[in-house]
C-alpha positions in Angstrom: -30.4 -48.7 -63.2 -27.7 -51.1 -60.8 -25.0 -48.5 -61.1 -26.7 -45.5 -59.8 -28.0 -47.3 -56.8 -24.5 -48.6 -56.0 -23.0 -45.1 -56.3 -25.6 -44.0 -54.0 -24.9 -46.7 -51.7 -21.1 -46.0 -51.6 -21.3 -42.3 -51.3 -23.7 -42.6 -48.3 -21.3 -44.9 -46.8 -18.6 -42.6 -47.4 -20.1 -39.5 -46.0 -22.0 -41.0 -42.9 -18.9 -40.8 -40.0 -19.3 -39.3 -37.1 -16.1 -39.9 -35.7 -13.6 -37.3 -35.4 -10.6 -37.2 -37.9 -7.7 -38.7 -35.5 -4.9 -36.8 -37.5 -6.3 -33.5 -38.7 -7.7 -31.1 -35.8 -9.6 -28.7 -37.8 -12.9 -30.7 -38.9 -15.9 -29.5 -41.2 -18.8 -31.5 -40.3 -21.4 -32.2 -42.9 -24.9 -33.7 -42.7 -26.4 -36.3 -44.8 -30.1 -35.1 -45.3 -32.0 -38.2 -46.9 -35.0 -35.6 -47.7 -32.7 -32.8 -49.6 -32.6 -33.6 -53.3 -30.1 -31.8 -55.7 -32.7 -29.6 -57.1 -33.6 -28.2 -54.0 -30.1 -27.7 -52.9 -29.6 -25.4 -56.2 -32.6 -23.5 -55.4 -31.3 -23.1 -51.8 -27.9 -21.9 -52.7 -29.4 -19.6 -55.6 -31.5 -17.9 -52.8 -28.4 -17.0 -50.9 -26.1 -16.3 -53.9 -24.7 -12.9 -54.2 -26.4 -12.2 -57.4 -29.9 -12.9 -55.8 -30.1 -8.8 -55.2 -29.2 -8.2 -58.8 -32.0 -10.4 -60.2 -34.3 -8.9 -57.9 -33.4 -5.5 -59.1 -33.4 -6.7 -62.6 -37.2 -7.7 -61.9 -38.1 -4.5 -60.5 -36.4 -2.6 -63.3 -38.5 -4.5 -65.8 -42.0 -3.5 -63.8 -40.5 0.1 -63.6 -40.1 0.3 -67.4 -43.3 -1.6 -68.3 -45.3 0.8 -66.2 -43.6 3.7 -67.7 -44.7 2.2 -71.4 -48.3 1.9 -70.2 -48.5 5.7 -69.6 -50.6 7.8 -71.9 -48.3 10.6 -71.8 -44.2 10.4 -72.7 -43.3 12.4 -69.7 -44.6 14.0 -66.2 -47.1 17.0 -67.3 -46.8 20.5 -66.0 -49.1 22.9 -64.3 -48.4 26.6 -64.4 -50.6 29.1 -62.5 -49.8 33.1 -62.4 -51.5 35.7 -60.9 -51.0 39.6 -61.2 -52.5 42.5 -59.8 -52.1 46.6 -60.3 -54.2 48.3 -57.4 -53.6 51.6 -59.1 -55.2 50.7 -62.2 -57.8 47.8 -60.7 -56.3 45.4 -62.7 -56.4 41.7 -61.7 -54.8 39.0 -64.0 -55.3 35.3 -63.6 -53.4 32.6 -65.6 -53.7 29.0 -65.3 -52.1 26.7 -67.8 -51.5 22.6 -68.0 -48.5 21.6 -70.4 -48.9 17.5 -71.5 -46.3 15.7 -72.9 -47.2 13.3 -76.3 -45.8 10.3 -77.4 -44.1 10.6 -80.8 -46.0 8.4 -83.5 -44.7 4.4 -82.8 -43.0 5.7 -79.5 -45.1 4.3 -77.1 -45.4 1.1 -78.6 -41.4 1.0 -78.9 -41.3 1.7 -74.9 -43.9 -1.0 -74.3 -41.4 -3.3 -76.1 -38.6 -2.5 -73.8 -40.8 -3.2 -70.7 -41.6 -6.6 -72.7 -37.9 -7.5 -73.6 -36.8 -6.2 -70.0 -39.2 -8.8 -68.2 -38.0 -11.3 -70.4 -34.4 -10.5 -70.0 -34.7 -10.5 -66.0 -36.2 -14.1 -66.4 -33.6 -15.2 -68.5 -30.6 -13.7 -66.4 -32.1 -15.6 -63.6 -32.1 -18.9 -65.3 -28.4 -18.3 -66.5 -27.4 -17.7 -62.9 -29.1 -20.6 -61.7 -27.0 -22.5 -64.4 -24.2 -21.3 -63.1 -24.9 -21.8 -59.5 -25.6 -25.7 -60.7 -22.1 -25.9 -62.0 -20.6 -24.8 -58.8 -22.8 -27.1 -56.7 -22.3 -30.0 -58.9 -18.3 -29.4 -59.0 -18.2 -29.1 -55.1 -20.2 -32.0 -54.4 -18.3 -34.5 -56.6 -15.0 -33.0 -55.3 -16.4 -34.0 -51.8 -17.1 -37.5 -53.3 -13.9 -38.4 -54.6 -11.8 -36.9 -51.6 -13.9 -38.8 -49.4 -13.3 -41.8 -51.1 -9.4 -41.4 -51.5 -9.5 -40.8 -47.6 -11.2 -44.2 -47.0 -9.1 -45.9 -49.3 -6.3 -44.4 -47.4 -7.8 -45.7 -44.3 -8.3 -49.1 -45.5 -4.8 -49.3 -46.7 -3.2 -48.2 -43.6 -5.6 -50.8 -41.6 -4.0 -53.7 -44.0 -0.3 -52.2 -43.4 -0.6 -51.8 -39.4 -1.9 -55.5 -39.7 1.2 -56.7 -41.8 3.6 -54.9 -39.5 2.4 -56.5 -36.7 2.8 -59.7 -38.4 6.2 -59.2 -39.5 6.9 -58.1 -35.7 5.7 -61.4 -34.4 7.6 -63.3 -37.2 11.1 -61.2 -36.5 10.3 -62.1 -32.7 9.9 -65.6 -33.7 13.2 -65.6 -35.6 11.7 -66.2 -38.9 12.7 -62.7 -40.2 15.3 -60.1 -40.0 15.0 -57.0 -38.0 15.4 -54.9 -41.1 12.0 -56.4 -42.2 10.2 -55.0 -39.1 11.9 -51.6 -39.9 10.6 -51.6 -43.4 7.1 -52.5 -42.3 7.1 -49.4 -39.6 8.2 -47.2 -42.2 5.7 -48.4 -44.4 3.0 -47.7 -41.7 4.6 -44.3 -41.1 4.3 -43.2 -45.1 0.4 -44.6 -44.7 -0.2 -42.1 -42.1 1.4 -39.3 -43.5 -0.8 -39.9 -46.6 -4.0 -40.0 -44.5 -2.9 -36.7 -42.8 -2.7 -35.2 -46.3 -6.1 -37.2 -47.4 -8.0 -35.5 -44.4 -6.6 -32.2 -45.5 -7.8 -32.4 -49.0 -11.5 -33.5 -47.5 -11.7 -30.5 -45.1 -10.9 -28.2 -48.2 -13.6 -30.0 -50.2 -16.0 -29.6 -47.6 -15.4 -26.0 -46.8 -15.7 -25.2 -50.6 -19.0 -26.6 -50.6 -20.4 -24.7 -47.5 -18.8 -21.6 -48.8 -20.5 -22.3 -52.1 -23.7 -23.3 -50.7 -24.0 -21.8 -47.1 -24.8 -24.6 -45.9 -23.3 -28.3 -44.5 -26.3 -30.5 -45.5 -25.3 -32.7 -48.6 -28.0 -34.9 -50.4 -28.0 -38.6 -49.9 -28.1 -39.1 -53.6 -27.0 -36.5 -55.8 -26.4 -39.0 -59.1 -27.6 -37.6 -62.4 -28.7 -39.4 -65.7 -27.0 -38.7 -68.7 -28.9 -36.5 -71.0 -29.5 -37.5 -74.4 -28.7 -33.9 -75.9 -25.7 -34.1 -78.0 -24.8 -30.6 -78.8 -25.4 -26.9 -77.7 -28.9 -25.8 -78.7 -30.2 -22.2 -78.6 -32.1 -23.0 -75.3 -28.8 -23.1 -73.4 -29.4 -20.7 -70.5 -26.3 -18.8 -71.3 -27.1 -18.2 -74.9 -30.7 -17.4 -73.8 -29.7 -14.6 -71.5 -26.9 -12.8 -73.8 -29.6 -13.2 -76.7 -32.3 -11.6 -74.3 -29.6 -8.8 -73.3 -29.1 -8.0 -77.4 -33.1 -8.0 -77.9 -33.6 -5.8 -75.2 -30.7 -3.4 -76.8 -32.5 -3.4 -80.0 -35.8 -2.2 -78.4 -34.0 0.3 -76.5 -32.2 1.5 -79.8 -35.6 1.5 -81.6 -37.3 3.9 -79.1 -34.4 6.0 -78.7 -34.4 6.9 -82.5 -38.1 7.6 -82.6 -37.5 10.1 -80.0 -36.3 12.4 -82.8 -35.9 16.0 -81.9 -38.0 15.5 -79.0 -41.2 15.2 -77.3 -43.9 17.2 -78.6 -46.5 18.8 -75.8 -49.8 20.3 -75.7 -50.6 23.5 -73.7 -54.0 24.2 -72.6 -54.8 27.5 -70.3 -57.3 29.6 -69.2 -56.7 33.2 -68.5 -58.9 36.0 -66.7 -58.7 40.0 -67.0 -60.7 42.1 -64.5 -60.1 45.7 -65.2 -62.2 48.3 -63.5 -61.8 52.3 -63.4 -63.8 55.1 -62.5 -64.6 57.9 -65.2 -66.8 60.8 -65.0 -68.1 59.5 -61.8 -69.2 56.5 -63.5 -67.5 53.3 -62.8 -66.4 51.3 -66.0 -65.3 47.7 -65.7 -64.1 45.3 -68.1 -64.2 41.2 -67.3 -62.6 39.0 -69.9 -62.2 35.1 -69.6 -60.2 33.3 -72.5 -59.1 29.5 -73.3 -55.8 29.2 -74.6 -54.6 26.1 -76.5 -51.2 25.5 -77.9 -48.6 22.7 -79.5 -45.0 22.7 -79.0 -42.9 20.6 -81.9 -39.2 20.2 -81.4 -37.2 20.1 -84.6 -33.8 19.9 -85.6 -32.5 17.9 -83.0 -31.1 15.0 -84.7 -27.5 16.2 -84.3 -27.8 16.1 -80.6 -29.5 12.5 -80.7 -26.8 10.9 -82.9 -24.1 10.4 -80.0 -26.9 8.6 -77.8 -27.5 6.5 -80.9 -23.9 5.7 -81.8 -23.1 4.8 -77.9 -25.9 2.2 -78.1 -24.6 0.8 -81.2 -21.3 0.4 -79.6 -23.1 -1.7 -76.7 -25.0 -3.6 -79.0 -21.7 -4.4 -81.2 -20.1 -5.5 -77.7 -22.8 -7.9 -76.8 -22.7 -9.3 -80.2 -18.8 -9.8 -79.8 -19.6 -11.5 -76.3 -22.0 -14.0 -77.6 -19.7 -14.9 -80.4 -17.2 -15.7 -77.8 -19.4 -17.6 -75.6 -20.9 -19.5 -78.4 -17.2 -20.7 -78.7 -16.5 -21.3 -75.1 -19.6 -23.5 -74.7 -18.6 -25.6 -77.6 -15.1 -26.2 -76.4 -16.7 -26.7 -72.6 -19.0 -29.3 -74.4 -16.1 -31.0 -76.3 -13.9 -31.9 -73.3 -16.9 -33.0 -71.3 -18.0 -35.2 -74.1 -14.4 -36.4 -74.5 -13.6 -36.8 -70.9 -16.9 -39.1 -70.5 -15.6 -41.2 -73.4 -12.5 -41.8 -72.1 -13.3 -42.3 -68.3 -15.9 -45.1 -69.5 -13.3 -46.6 -71.1 -11.0 -46.2 -68.3 -13.5 -47.5 -66.1 -13.6 -51.2 -68.0 -9.7 -51.2 -67.8 -9.3 -50.2 -64.0 -11.8 -53.0 -63.0 -10.3 -56.0 -65.0 -6.4 -54.6 -63.7 -8.5 -54.4 -60.0 -9.5 -58.1 -60.5 -5.9 -59.1 -61.7 -4.3 -57.2 -59.1 -6.2 -58.8 -55.9 -5.4 -62.5 -57.2 -1.7 -61.5 -57.8 -1.6 -60.1 -54.3 -3.4 -63.2 -52.3 -0.8 -65.5 -54.2 2.1 -62.8 -53.0 0.8 -62.8 -49.4 0.7 -66.5 -49.5 4.2 -66.9 -50.9 5.4 -64.4 -48.2 3.8 -66.3 -45.7 5.8 -69.6 -46.5 9.2 -67.4 -46.9 9.2 -67.7 -50.7 9.5 -64.1 -51.2 11.0 -60.8 -49.1 8.7 -58.4 -47.4 9.9 -55.7 -49.7 8.5 -57.6 -53.0 5.3 -58.0 -50.6 5.0 -54.5 -50.2 5.7 -53.2 -53.7 2.8 -55.8 -54.9 0.7 -54.5 -52.1 1.3 -51.1 -53.2 0.3 -51.7 -56.9 -2.7 -53.4 -55.8 -3.8 -51.0 -53.5 -3.5 -48.4 -56.3 -5.6 -50.6 -58.6 -8.4 -50.6 -56.2 -8.3 -47.2 -55.5 -8.3 -46.3 -59.6 -11.1 -48.5 -60.0 -13.1 -46.7 -57.4 -12.2 -43.4 -58.7 -12.8 -44.0 -61.9 -16.7 -45.3 -61.0 -17.3 -42.0 -59.3 -15.4 -39.9 -62.1 -17.8 -41.6 -64.4 -20.7 -40.4 -62.4 -19.1 -37.0 -61.9 -18.7 -36.7 -65.6 -22.6 -37.4 -66.3 -23.3 -34.1 -64.2 -20.4 -32.2 -65.7 -21.7 -33.1 -69.5 -25.2 -32.2 -68.2 -23.9 -29.0 -67.0 -21.8 -28.1 -70.4 -25.0 -28.6 -72.6 -26.9 -26.3 -70.2 -29.4 -29.3 -68.4 -30.5 -28.0 -65.0 -30.4 -30.8 -62.3 
């Protein structure tokens, strides 16, 4: 519990800088939001992510497919009306017909399954997209953390180097050191300023990447994660669930397509009315007749015409299964790398902390020796540079281990 709290305080102190950067004019400000959590940031990013419209269209499509499967007819019904009149024969003919398309046996259930699978697929695609967005947000946040840490370390190093240069200049004026030592100290200051300029530029790049991904400048005050206990890629991984839902939907579509057979049967119901009248021998003769007509259309011999569509859908299924197999390999590889990096960096953290302790003791002894004239300035600068590098490595490794927690969680499909 102490390490996450320490990291949280460290990151907050790194981000909480309102002053303008002195060496880089371009400045992308970030706002530390204590009320913003990592899950909230992921959700807000997802709302503005380009795939949001695509996810909405998938949901609308699923609803439309479900609505069609719930219909009692397989297609739109048709109505037909005809009127015929022959005035010379006093003939009046009316014909009204309605044609209703019928589902083939099992076809309606198959289409309802497509609707169900489409709704599941829509949900799984949304979860997979959120997982990908979470990976981008995690990476951007920890990139900023590392760049900010390096910038702060360079600033501290520059302050130490500038103070040393002042001490050297004073001792040169007092005659204790040669003028070359003053030039050497000034060179070291200029080199640190150059490193600081580059470090500030990297911070700006990291901030811009974050704002580009999230469309926001707000950063959670605390975004460290607890390492999951999950040890392998499970079937519930969002990416696997997404592609499996696509495959299941495609199987449902193939089943429904095969049930189309030669086409849709239909029932035709109509009413006909004949009115005929003609005078004969001075007597008007009329004949009125109305009839009810019922017919059924049954298509046949259409399997050859359906075969190309079935074959094309099988090609799509094969492609999806191939993509799933490749995805499994990619996820396993990513999991292995995340696990390996975490183990290596945890071991390195212990070593770098020990090196930092030793280097700081060595530097104190060297500074004391330099103050009494026992060693030269160039030796002090060498030891000071080694110590500063040891301190930076220890700080970096602390942040990197926390970052590896997040990357490992991402690899096994655990969302913030």
